[in-house]
N, CA, C and O atoms as a Tripos MOL2 file, in Angstrom:
@<TRIPOS>MOLECULE
protein
  252   251    63     0     0
PROTEIN
NO_CHARGES

@<TRIPOS>ATOM
      1 N           0.8430   -1.1730    0.0000 N.3       1 MET1
      2 CA          0.0000    0.0000    0.0000 C.3       1 MET1
      3 C           0.8920    1.2410    0.0000 C.2       1 MET1
      4 O           1.6850    1.4060    0.9270 O.2       1 MET1
      5 N           0.7990    2.1020   -0.9780 N.am      2 PRO2
      6 CA          1.6390    3.3070   -1.0280 C.3       2 PRO2
      7 C           1.1950    4.3160    0.0230 C.2       2 PRO2
      8 O           0.0220    4.3570    0.3930 O.2       2 PRO2
      9 N           2.1200    5.1180    0.4990 N.am      3 PRO3
     10 CA          1.7670    6.1380    1.4970 C.3       3 PRO3
     11 C           0.8740    7.2050    0.8700 C.2       3 PRO3
     12 O           0.8360    7.3530   -0.3510 O.2       3 PRO3
     13 N           0.1620    7.9390    1.7070 N.am      4 PRO4
     14 CA         -0.6810    9.0110    1.1700 C.3       4 PRO4
     15 C           0.1860   10.0530    0.4500 C.2       4 PRO4
     16 O           1.3460   10.2340    0.8190 O.2       4 PRO4
     17 N          -0.3410   10.7320   -0.5520 N.am      5 PRO5
     18 CA          0.4760   11.6520   -1.3330 C.3       5 PRO5
     19 C           0.9700   12.8650   -0.5450 C.2       5 PRO5
     20 O           2.0910   13.3190   -0.7720 O.2       5 PRO5
     21 N           0.1740   13.3950    0.3650 N.am      6 ASP6
     22 CA          0.5870   14.5360    1.1720 C.3       6 ASP6
     23 C           0.8840   14.0710    2.5860 C.2       6 ASP6
     24 O          -0.0230   13.9150    3.4030 O.2       6 ASP6
     25 N           2.1430   13.8550    2.8660 N.am      7 HIS7
     26 CA          2.5230   13.4190    4.2100 C.3       7 HIS7
     27 C           3.9470   13.8560    4.4900 C.2       7 HIS7
     28 O           4.6840   14.2570    3.5890 O.2       7 HIS7
     29 N           4.3160   13.7710    5.7520 N.am      8 ARG8
     30 CA          5.6820   14.0250    6.1980 C.3       8 ARG8
     31 C           6.1190   12.8350    7.0170 C.2       8 ARG8
     32 O           5.3190   11.9590    7.3480 O.2       8 ARG8
     33 N           7.3910   12.8120    7.3370 N.am      9 HIS9
     34 CA          7.9180   11.7530    8.1840 C.3       9 HIS9
     35 C           8.3320   12.3470    9.5200 C.2       9 HIS9
     36 O           8.8170   13.4760    9.5970 O.2       9 HIS9
     37 N           8.1290   11.5670   10.5640 N.am     10 CYS10
     38 CA          8.4950   11.9770   11.9200 C.3      10 CYS10
     39 C          10.0020   12.1940   11.9800 C.2      10 CYS10
     40 O          10.7680   11.3850   11.4550 O.2      10 CYS10
     41 N          10.4310   13.2760   12.6130 N.am     11 LYS11
     42 CA         11.8500   13.5950   12.6950 C.3      11 LYS11
     43 C          12.5960   12.7130   13.6880 C.2      11 LYS11
     44 O          13.8260   12.7350   13.7320 O.2      11 LYS11
     45 N          11.8620   11.9320   14.4890 N.am     12 VAL12
     46 CA         12.4880   11.0620   15.4820 C.3      12 VAL12
     47 C          12.5220    9.6130   15.0080 C.2      12 VAL12
     48 O          13.5820    8.9890   14.9550 O.2      12 VAL12
     49 N          11.3420    9.0840   14.6620 N.am     13 CYS13
     50 CA         11.2650    7.6540   14.3570 C.3      13 CYS13
     51 C          11.0900    7.3560   12.8730 C.2      13 CYS13
     52 O          11.3130    6.2220   12.4490 O.2      13 CYS13
     53 N          10.6990    8.3410   12.0750 N.am     14 GLY14
     54 CA         10.5860    8.1430   10.6440 C.3      14 GLY14
     55 C           9.2320    7.6690   10.1430 C.2      14 GLY14
     56 O           9.0510    7.4950    8.9380 O.2      14 GLY14
     57 N           8.2710    7.4550   11.0460 N.am     15 ARG15
     58 CA          6.9330    7.0560   10.5980 C.3      15 ARG15
     59 C           6.2340    8.2370    9.9420 C.2      15 ARG15
     60 O           6.5930    9.3920   10.1730 O.2      15 ARG15
     61 N           5.2280    7.9350    9.1170 N.am     16 THR16
     62 CA          4.4910    9.0140    8.4640 C.3      16 THR16
     63 C           3.5990    9.7260    9.4670 C.2      16 THR16
     64 O           3.0710    9.1140   10.3960 O.2      16 THR16
     65 N           3.4380   11.0280    9.2640 N.am     17 CYS17
     66 CA          2.5700   11.8260   10.1170 C.3      17 CYS17
     67 C           1.8980   12.8810    9.2490 C.2      17 CYS17
     68 O           2.1450   12.9520    8.0450 O.2      17 CYS17
     69 N           1.0630   13.6860    9.8490 N.am     18 ASP18
     70 CA          0.3280   14.7060    9.1110 C.3      18 ASP18
     71 C           1.2720   15.7620    8.5460 C.2      18 ASP18
     72 O           2.4200   15.8810    8.9740 O.2      18 ASP18
     73 N           0.7760   16.5130    7.5940 N.am     19 VAL19
     74 CA          1.6060   17.5130    6.9120 C.3      19 VAL19
     75 C           2.0550   18.6070    7.8760 C.2      19 VAL19
     76 O           3.1980   19.0530    7.7800 O.2      19 VAL19
     77 N           1.2200   19.0530    8.7870 N.am     20 GLY20
     78 CA          1.5700   20.1470    9.6770 C.3      20 GLY20
     79 C           2.3740   19.7500   10.8990 C.2      20 GLY20
     80 O           2.8240   20.6230   11.6410 O.2      20 GLY20
     81 N           2.5670   18.4660   11.1330 N.am     21 ALA21
     82 CA          3.2300   18.0060   12.3560 C.3      21 ALA21
     83 C           4.6750   17.6020   12.0740 C.2      21 ALA21
     84 O           4.9930   17.0890   11.0010 O.2      21 ALA21
     85 N           5.5420   17.8420   13.0550 N.am     22 GLU22
     86 CA          6.9320   17.3980   12.9390 C.3      22 GLU22
     87 C           7.1160   15.9870   13.4740 C.2      22 GLU22
     88 O           7.9790   15.2470   13.0020 O.2      22 GLU22
     89 N           6.3030   15.6140   14.4610 N.am     23 THR23
     90 CA          6.4230   14.3010   15.0800 C.3      23 THR23
     91 C           5.0820   13.5870   15.0330 C.2      23 THR23
     92 O           4.0380   14.2050   14.8280 O.2      23 THR23
     93 N           5.1310   12.2740   15.2260 N.am     24 CYS24
     94 CA          3.9140   11.4750   15.0970 C.3      24 CYS24
     95 C           3.1740   11.2940   16.4190 C.2      24 CYS24
     96 O           1.9810   10.9890   16.4100 O.2      24 CYS24
     97 N           3.8490   11.4740   17.5580 N.am     25 SER25
     98 CA          3.1980   11.2580   18.8450 C.3      25 SER25
     99 C           3.8120   12.1610   19.9050 C.2      25 SER25
    100 O           4.7980   12.8580   19.6600 O.2      25 SER25
    101 N           3.2100   12.1320   21.0780 N.am     26 ALA26
    102 CA          3.7110   12.9610   22.1800 C.3      26 ALA26
    103 C           5.0660   12.4680   22.6750 C.2      26 ALA26
    104 O           5.9040   13.2750   23.0790 O.2      26 ALA26
    105 N           5.2950   11.1550   22.6510 N.am     27 SER27
    106 CA          6.5900   10.6350   23.1030 C.3      27 SER27
    107 C           7.7020   11.0490   22.1400 C.2      27 SER27
    108 O           8.8150   11.3560   22.5680 O.2      27 SER27
    109 N           7.4020   11.0570   20.8450 N.am     28 CYS28
    110 CA          8.3950   11.5150   19.8720 C.3      28 CYS28
    111 C           8.6380   13.0190   20.0140 C.2      28 CYS28
    112 O           9.7610   13.4850   19.8240 O.2      28 CYS28
    113 N           7.6000   13.7720   20.3440 N.am     29 ALA29
    114 CA          7.7590   15.2120   20.5570 C.3      29 ALA29
    115 C           8.6580   15.4800   21.7600 C.2      29 ALA29
    116 O           9.4740   16.4020   21.7280 O.2      29 ALA29
    117 N           8.5180   14.6820   22.8230 N.am     30 ALA30
    118 CA          9.3720   14.8460   24.0010 C.3      30 ALA30
    119 C          10.8150   14.4870   23.6710 C.2      30 ALA30
    120 O          11.7400   15.1720   24.1070 O.2      30 ALA30
    121 N          11.0100   13.4270   22.9110 N.am     31 LYS31
    122 CA         12.3690   13.0500   22.5000 C.3      31 LYS31
    123 C          12.9920   14.1240   21.6220 C.2      31 LYS31
    124 O          14.1820   14.4180   21.7390 O.2      31 LYS31
    125 N          12.1840   14.7090   20.7400 N.am     32 ARG32
    126 CA         12.6710   15.7650   19.8420 C.3      32 ARG32
    127 C          13.0880   16.9860   20.6520 C.2      32 ARG32
    128 O          14.1250   17.5880   20.3720 O.2      32 ARG32
    129 N          12.2970   17.3560   21.6460 N.am     33 ALA33
    130 CA         12.6390   18.4950   22.4930 C.3      33 ALA33
    131 C          13.9360   18.2410   23.2460 C.2      33 ALA33
    132 O          14.7580   19.1450   23.3960 O.2      33 ALA33
    133 N          14.1220   17.0120   23.7210 N.am     34 GLN34
    134 CA         15.3570   16.6640   24.4180 C.3      34 GLN34
    135 C          16.5460   16.7100   23.4620 C.2      34 GLN34
    136 O          17.6210   17.1700   23.8460 O.2      34 GLN34
    137 N          16.3730   16.2480   22.2370 N.am     35 GLN35
    138 CA         17.4420   16.2960   21.2490 C.3      35 GLN35
    139 C          17.8440   17.7390   20.9410 C.2      35 GLN35
    140 O          19.0300   18.0560   20.8540 O.2      35 GLN35
    141 N          16.8480   18.6040   20.7760 N.am     36 LEU36
    142 CA         17.1410   19.9960   20.4670 C.3      36 LEU36
    143 C          17.8470   20.6910   21.6200 C.2      36 LEU36
    144 O          18.7600   21.4870   21.4000 O.2      36 LEU36
    145 N          17.4330   20.3970   22.8470 N.am     37 THR37
    146 CA         18.0960   20.9800   24.0150 C.3      37 THR37
    147 C          19.5320   20.5050   24.1120 C.2      37 THR37
    148 O          20.4310   21.2960   24.3970 O.2      37 THR37
    149 N          19.7540   19.2260   23.8800 N.am     38 SER38
    150 CA         21.1010   18.6770   23.9340 C.3      38 SER38
    151 C          21.9830   19.2830   22.8420 C.2      38 SER38
    152 O          23.1410   19.6200   23.0880 O.2      38 SER38
    153 N          21.4300   19.4190   21.6390 N.am     39 ARG39
    154 CA         22.2010   19.9960   20.5320 C.3      39 ARG39
    155 C          22.5450   21.4560   20.8120 C.2      39 ARG39
    156 O          23.6570   21.8990   20.5230 O.2      39 ARG39
    157 N          21.5890   22.2080   21.3760 N.am     40 ARG40
    158 CA         21.8280   23.6130   21.6920 C.3      40 ARG40
    159 C          22.9230   23.7360   22.7530 C.2      40 ARG40
    160 O          23.7980   24.5940   22.6360 O.2      40 ARG40
    161 N          22.8860   22.8950   23.7780 N.am     41 THR41
    162 CA         23.9090   22.9220   24.8280 C.3      41 THR41
    163 C          25.2830   22.5960   24.2540 C.2      41 THR41
    164 O          26.2660   23.2620   24.5790 O.2      41 THR41
    165 N          25.3580   21.5780   23.4050 N.am     42 TYR42
    166 CA         26.6180   21.2000   22.7800 C.3      42 TYR42
    167 C          27.1600   22.3460   21.9240 C.2      42 TYR42
    168 O          28.3620   22.6120   21.9290 O.2      42 TYR42
    169 N          26.2820   23.0160   21.1960 N.am     43 THR43
    170 CA         26.7130   24.1230   20.3400 C.3      43 THR43
    171 C          27.2750   25.2630   21.1810 C.2      43 THR43
    172 O          28.3130   25.8290   20.8390 O.2      43 THR43
    173 N          26.6020   25.6050   22.2730 N.am     44 TYR44
    174 CA         27.1000   26.6690   23.1470 C.3      44 TYR44
    175 C          28.4550   26.2980   23.7460 C.2      44 TYR44
    176 O          29.3430   27.1470   23.8320 O.2      44 TYR44
    177 N          28.6240   25.0460   24.1590 N.am     45 LEU45
    178 CA         29.9090   24.6240   24.7120 C.3      45 LEU45
    179 C          31.0100   24.6680   23.6530 C.2      45 LEU45
    180 O          32.1420   25.0500   23.9470 O.2      45 LEU45
    181 N          30.6820   24.2850   22.4430 N.am     46 LEU46
    182 CA         31.6610   24.3190   21.3590 C.3      46 LEU46
    183 C          32.0910   25.7480   21.0590 C.2      46 LEU46
    184 O          33.2850   26.0190   20.9270 O.2      46 LEU46
    185 N          31.1300   26.6700   20.9500 N.am     47 TYR47
    186 CA         31.4680   28.0680   20.6990 C.3      47 TYR47
    187 C          32.2580   28.6650   21.8640 C.2      47 TYR47
    188 O          33.1660   29.4690   21.6510 O.2      47 TYR47
    189 N          31.9210   28.2780   23.0780 N.am     48 GLY48
    190 CA         32.6630   28.7580   24.2390 C.3      48 GLY48
    191 C          34.1000   28.2720   24.2310 C.2      48 GLY48
    192 O          35.0150   29.0280   24.5560 O.2      48 GLY48
    193 N          34.3040   27.0080   23.8590 N.am     49 ALA49
    194 CA         35.6620   26.4700   23.7950 C.3      49 ALA49
    195 C          36.4730   27.1610   22.7080 C.2      49 ALA49
    196 O          37.6540   27.4490   22.9010 O.2      49 ALA49
    197 N          35.8520   27.4270   21.5780 N.am     50 ILE50
    198 CA         36.5540   28.1290   20.4960 C.3      50 ILE50
    199 C          36.9140   29.5450   20.9330 C.2      50 ILE50
    200 O          38.0220   30.0140   20.6740 O.2      50 ILE50
    201 N          35.9840   30.2230   21.5910 N.am     51 ALA51
    202 CA         36.2550   31.5750   22.0780 C.3      51 ALA51
    203 C          37.3810   31.5650   23.1010 C.2      51 ALA51
    204 O          38.2450   32.4420   23.0790 O.2      51 ALA51
    205 N          37.3810   30.5950   23.9870 N.am     52 LEU52
    206 CA         38.4420   30.4910   24.9880 C.3      52 LEU52
    207 C          39.7950   30.2590   24.3220 C.2      52 LEU52
    208 O          40.7850   30.8800   24.7080 O.2      52 LEU52
    209 N          39.8500   29.3780   23.3330 N.am     53 LEU53
    210 CA         41.1080   29.1430   22.6210 C.3      53 LEU53
    211 C          41.5840   30.3950   21.8910 C.2      53 LEU53
    212 O          42.7780   30.6930   21.8810 O.2      53 LEU53
    213 N          40.6620   31.1230   21.2870 N.am     54 LEU54
    214 CA         41.0510   32.3570   20.6080 C.3      54 LEU54
    215 C          41.5850   33.3880   21.5920 C.2      54 LEU54
    216 O          42.5440   34.0950   21.2830 O.2      54 LEU54
    217 N          40.9850   33.4840   22.7610 N.am     55 ILE55
    218 CA         41.4560   34.4230   23.7770 C.3      55 ILE55
    219 C          42.8500   34.0320   24.2500 C.2      55 ILE55
    220 O          43.7170   34.8920   24.4070 O.2      55 ILE55
    221 N          43.0690   32.7490   24.4760 N.am     56 VAL56
    222 CA         44.3880   32.2910   24.9420 C.3      56 VAL56
    223 C          45.4410   32.5610   23.8850 C.2      56 VAL56
    224 O          46.5180   33.0640   24.2060 O.2      56 VAL56
    225 N          45.1550   32.2350   22.6270 N.am     57 PHE57
    226 CA         46.1440   32.4530   21.5770 C.3      57 PHE57
    227 C          46.3600   33.9400   21.3020 C.2      57 PHE57
    228 O          47.4840   34.3540   21.0190 O.2      57 PHE57
    229 N          45.3250   34.7300   21.3800 N.am     58 ALA58
    230 CA         45.4560   36.1760   21.1430 C.3      58 ALA58
    231 C          46.2150   36.8360   22.2830 C.2      58 ALA58
    232 O          46.9560   37.7920   22.0530 O.2      58 ALA58
    233 N          46.0490   36.3540   23.4930 N.am     59 SER59
    234 CA         46.7540   36.9670   24.6300 C.3      59 SER59
    235 C          48.2580   36.7320   24.5470 C.2      59 SER59
    236 O          49.0330   37.5110   25.1010 O.2      59 SER59
    237 N          48.6800   35.6800   23.8690 N.am     60 ARG60
    238 CA         50.1220   35.4380   23.7130 C.3      60 ARG60
    239 C          50.7640   36.4650   22.7910 C.2      60 ARG60
    240 O          51.9540   36.7500   22.9260 O.2      60 ARG60
    241 N          50.0090   37.0200   21.8680 N.am     61 PHE61
    242 CA         50.5580   38.0180   20.9490 C.3      61 PHE61
    243 C          50.6120   39.4000   21.5700 C.2      61 PHE61
    244 O          51.4640   40.2020   21.1880 O.2      61 PHE61
    245 N          49.7370   39.7070   22.5100 N.am     62 PHE62
    246 CA         49.6510   41.0470   23.0620 C.3      62 PHE62
    247 C          50.3040   41.1900   24.4360 C.2      62 PHE62
    248 O          50.3020   42.2830   25.0030 O.2      62 PHE62
    249 N          50.8470   40.1370   24.9670 N.am     63 VAL63
    250 CA         51.4870   40.2240   26.3000 C.3      63 VAL63
    251 C          52.9760   40.1740   26.1640 C.2      63 VAL63
    252 O          53.6890   40.2330   27.1660 O.2      63 VAL63
@<TRIPOS>BOND
     1     1     2 1
     2     2     3 1
     3     3     4 2
     4     3     5 am
     5     5     6 1
     6     6     7 1
     7     7     8 2
     8     7     9 am
     9     9    10 1
    10    10    11 1
    11    11    12 2
    12    11    13 am
    13    13    14 1
    14    14    15 1
    15    15    16 2
    16    15    17 am
    17    17    18 1
    18    18    19 1
    19    19    20 2
    20    19    21 am
    21    21    22 1
    22    22    23 1
    23    23    24 2
    24    23    25 am
    25    25    26 1
    26    26    27 1
    27    27    28 2
    28    27    29 am
    29    29    30 1
    30    30    31 1
    31    31    32 2
    32    31    33 am
    33    33    34 1
    34    34    35 1
    35    35    36 2
    36    35    37 am
    37    37    38 1
    38    38    39 1
    39    39    40 2
    40    39    41 am
    41    41    42 1
    42    42    43 1
    43    43    44 2
    44    43    45 am
    45    45    46 1
    46    46    47 1
    47    47    48 2
    48    47    49 am
    49    49    50 1
    50    50    51 1
    51    51    52 2
    52    51    53 am
    53    53    54 1
    54    54    55 1
    55    55    56 2
    56    55    57 am
    57    57    58 1
    58    58    59 1
    59    59    60 2
    60    59    61 am
    61    61    62 1
    62    62    63 1
    63    63    64 2
    64    63    65 am
    65    65    66 1
    66    66    67 1
    67    67    68 2
    68    67    69 am
    69    69    70 1
    70    70    71 1
    71    71    72 2
    72    71    73 am
    73    73    74 1
    74    74    75 1
    75    75    76 2
    76    75    77 am
    77    77    78 1
    78    78    79 1
    79    79    80 2
    80    79    81 am
    81    81    82 1
    82    82    83 1
    83    83    84 2
    84    83    85 am
    85    85    86 1
    86    86    87 1
    87    87    88 2
    88    87    89 am
    89    89    90 1
    90    90    91 1
    91    91    92 2
    92    91    93 am
    93    93    94 1
    94    94    95 1
    95    95    96 2
    96    95    97 am
    97    97    98 1
    98    98    99 1
    99    99   100 2
   100    99   101 am
   101   101   102 1
   102   102   103 1
   103   103   104 2
   104   103   105 am
   105   105   106 1
   106   106   107 1
   107   107   108 2
   108   107   109 am
   109   109   110 1
   110   110   111 1
   111   111   112 2
   112   111   113 am
   113   113   114 1
   114   114   115 1
   115   115   116 2
   116   115   117 am
   117   117   118 1
   118   118   119 1
   119   119   120 2
   120   119   121 am
   121   121   122 1
   122   122   123 1
   123   123   124 2
   124   123   125 am
   125   125   126 1
   126   126   127 1
   127   127   128 2
   128   127   129 am
   129   129   130 1
   130   130   131 1
   131   131   132 2
   132   131   133 am
   133   133   134 1
   134   134   135 1
   135   135   136 2
   136   135   137 am
   137   137   138 1
   138   138   139 1
   139   139   140 2
   140   139   141 am
   141   141   142 1
   142   142   143 1
   143   143   144 2
   144   143   145 am
   145   145   146 1
   146   146   147 1
   147   147   148 2
   148   147   149 am
   149   149   150 1
   150   150   151 1
   151   151   152 2
   152   151   153 am
   153   153   154 1
   154   154   155 1
   155   155   156 2
   156   155   157 am
   157   157   158 1
   158   158   159 1
   159   159   160 2
   160   159   161 am
   161   161   162 1
   162   162   163 1
   163   163   164 2
   164   163   165 am
   165   165   166 1
   166   166   167 1
   167   167   168 2
   168   167   169 am
   169   169   170 1
   170   170   171 1
   171   171   172 2
   172   171   173 am
   173   173   174 1
   174   174   175 1
   175   175   176 2
   176   175   177 am
   177   177   178 1
   178   178   179 1
   179   179   180 2
   180   179   181 am
   181   181   182 1
   182   182   183 1
   183   183   184 2
   184   183   185 am
   185   185   186 1
   186   186   187 1
   187   187   188 2
   188   187   189 am
   189   189   190 1
   190   190   191 1
   191   191   192 2
   192   191   193 am
   193   193   194 1
   194   194   195 1
   195   195   196 2
   196   195   197 am
   197   197   198 1
   198   198   199 1
   199   199   200 2
   200   199   201 am
   201   201   202 1
   202   202   203 1
   203   203   204 2
   204   203   205 am
   205   205   206 1
   206   206   207 1
   207   207   208 2
   208   207   209 am
   209   209   210 1
   210   210   211 1
   211   211   212 2
   212   211   213 am
   213   213   214 1
   214   214   215 1
   215   215   216 2
   216   215   217 am
   217   217   218 1
   218   218   219 1
   219   219   220 2
   220   219   221 am
   221   221   222 1
   222   222   223 1
   223   223   224 2
   224   223   225 am
   225   225   226 1
   226   226   227 1
   227   227   228 2
   228   227   229 am
   229   229   230 1
   230   230   231 1
   231   231   232 2
   232   231   233 am
   233   233   234 1
   234   234   235 1
   235   235   236 2
   236   235   237 am
   237   237   238 1
   238   238   239 1
   239   239   240 2
   240   239   241 am
   241   241   242 1
   242   242   243 1
   243   243   244 2
   244   243   245 am
   245   245   246 1
   246   246   247 1
   247   247   248 2
   248   247   249 am
   249   249   250 1
   250   250   251 1
   251   251   252 2
@<TRIPOS>SUBSTRUCTURE
     1 MET1         2 RESIDUE 1 A MET
     2 PRO2         6 RESIDUE 1 A PRO
     3 PRO3        10 RESIDUE 1 A PRO
     4 PRO4        14 RESIDUE 1 A PRO
     5 PRO5        18 RESIDUE 1 A PRO
     6 ASP6        22 RESIDUE 1 A ASP
     7 HIS7        26 RESIDUE 1 A HIS
     8 ARG8        30 RESIDUE 1 A ARG
     9 HIS9        34 RESIDUE 1 A HIS
    10 CYS10       38 RESIDUE 1 A CYS
    11 LYS11       42 RESIDUE 1 A LYS
    12 VAL12       46 RESIDUE 1 A VAL
    13 CYS13       50 RESIDUE 1 A CYS
    14 GLY14       54 RESIDUE 1 A GLY
    15 ARG15       58 RESIDUE 1 A ARG
    16 THR16       62 RESIDUE 1 A THR
    17 CYS17       66 RESIDUE 1 A CYS
    18 ASP18       70 RESIDUE 1 A ASP
    19 VAL19       74 RESIDUE 1 A VAL
    20 GLY20       78 RESIDUE 1 A GLY
    21 ALA21       82 RESIDUE 1 A ALA
    22 GLU22       86 RESIDUE 1 A GLU
    23 THR23       90 RESIDUE 1 A THR
    24 CYS24       94 RESIDUE 1 A CYS
    25 SER25       98 RESIDUE 1 A SER
    26 ALA26      102 RESIDUE 1 A ALA
    27 SER27      106 RESIDUE 1 A SER
    28 CYS28      110 RESIDUE 1 A CYS
    29 ALA29      114 RESIDUE 1 A ALA
    30 ALA30      118 RESIDUE 1 A ALA
    31 LYS31      122 RESIDUE 1 A LYS
    32 ARG32      126 RESIDUE 1 A ARG
    33 ALA33      130 RESIDUE 1 A ALA
    34 GLN34      134 RESIDUE 1 A GLN
    35 GLN35      138 RESIDUE 1 A GLN
    36 LEU36      142 RESIDUE 1 A LEU
    37 THR37      146 RESIDUE 1 A THR
    38 SER38      150 RESIDUE 1 A SER
    39 ARG39      154 RESIDUE 1 A ARG
    40 ARG40      158 RESIDUE 1 A ARG
    41 THR41      162 RESIDUE 1 A THR
    42 TYR42      166 RESIDUE 1 A TYR
    43 THR43      170 RESIDUE 1 A THR
    44 TYR44      174 RESIDUE 1 A TYR
    45 LEU45      178 RESIDUE 1 A LEU
    46 LEU46      182 RESIDUE 1 A LEU
    47 TYR47      186 RESIDUE 1 A TYR
    48 GLY48      190 RESIDUE 1 A GLY
    49 ALA49      194 RESIDUE 1 A ALA
    50 ILE50      198 RESIDUE 1 A ILE
    51 ALA51      202 RESIDUE 1 A ALA
    52 LEU52      206 RESIDUE 1 A LEU
    53 LEU53      210 RESIDUE 1 A LEU
    54 LEU54      214 RESIDUE 1 A LEU
    55 ILE55      218 RESIDUE 1 A ILE
    56 VAL56      222 RESIDUE 1 A VAL
    57 PHE57      226 RESIDUE 1 A PHE
    58 ALA58      230 RESIDUE 1 A ALA
    59 SER59      234 RESIDUE 1 A SER
    60 ARG60      238 RESIDUE 1 A ARG
    61 PHE61      242 RESIDUE 1 A PHE
    62 PHE62      246 RESIDUE 1 A PHE
    63 VAL63      250 RESIDUE 1 A VAL
Protein backbone atom coordinates (compact mmCIF):
# COMPACT_ATOMS: atom_id res chain seq x y z
CA MET A 1 0.00 0.00 0.00
CA PRO A 2 1.64 3.31 -1.03
CA PRO A 3 1.77 6.14 1.50
CA PRO A 4 -0.68 9.01 1.17
CA PRO A 5 0.48 11.65 -1.33
CA ASP A 6 0.59 14.54 1.17
CA HIS A 7 2.52 13.42 4.21
CA ARG A 8 5.68 14.02 6.20
CA HIS A 9 7.92 11.75 8.18
CA CYS A 10 8.49 11.98 11.92
CA LYS A 11 11.85 13.59 12.69
CA VAL A 12 12.49 11.06 15.48
CA CYS A 13 11.27 7.65 14.36
CA GLY A 14 10.59 8.14 10.64
CA ARG A 15 6.93 7.06 10.60
CA THR A 16 4.49 9.01 8.46
CA CYS A 17 2.57 11.83 10.12
CA ASP A 18 0.33 14.71 9.11
CA VAL A 19 1.61 17.51 6.91
CA GLY A 20 1.57 20.15 9.68
CA ALA A 21 3.23 18.01 12.36
CA GLU A 22 6.93 17.40 12.94
CA THR A 23 6.42 14.30 15.08
CA CYS A 24 3.91 11.48 15.10
CA SER A 25 3.20 11.26 18.85
CA ALA A 26 3.71 12.96 22.18
CA SER A 27 6.59 10.64 23.10
CA CYS A 28 8.40 11.52 19.87
CA ALA A 29 7.76 15.21 20.56
CA ALA A 30 9.37 14.85 24.00
CA LYS A 31 12.37 13.05 22.50
CA ARG A 32 12.67 15.77 19.84
CA ALA A 33 12.64 18.49 22.49
CA GLN A 34 15.36 16.66 24.42
CA GLN A 35 17.44 16.30 21.25
CA LEU A 36 17.14 20.00 20.47
CA THR A 37 18.10 20.98 24.01
CA SER A 38 21.10 18.68 23.93
CA ARG A 39 22.20 20.00 20.53
CA ARG A 40 21.83 23.61 21.69
CA THR A 41 23.91 22.92 24.83
CA TYR A 42 26.62 21.20 22.78
CA THR A 43 26.71 24.12 20.34
CA TYR A 44 27.10 26.67 23.15
CA LEU A 45 29.91 24.62 24.71
CA LEU A 46 31.66 24.32 21.36
CA TYR A 47 31.47 28.07 20.70
CA GLY A 48 32.66 28.76 24.24
CA ALA A 49 35.66 26.47 23.79
CA ILE A 50 36.55 28.13 20.50
CA ALA A 51 36.26 31.57 22.08
CA LEU A 52 38.44 30.49 24.99
CA LEU A 53 41.11 29.14 22.62
CA LEU A 54 41.05 32.36 20.61
CA ILE A 55 41.46 34.42 23.78
CA VAL A 56 44.39 32.29 24.94
CA PHE A 57 46.14 32.45 21.58
CA ALA A 58 45.46 36.18 21.14
CA SER A 59 46.75 36.97 24.63
CA ARG A 60 50.12 35.44 23.71
CA PHE A 61 50.56 38.02 20.95
CA PHE A 62 49.65 41.05 23.06
CA VAL A 63 51.49 40.22 26.30
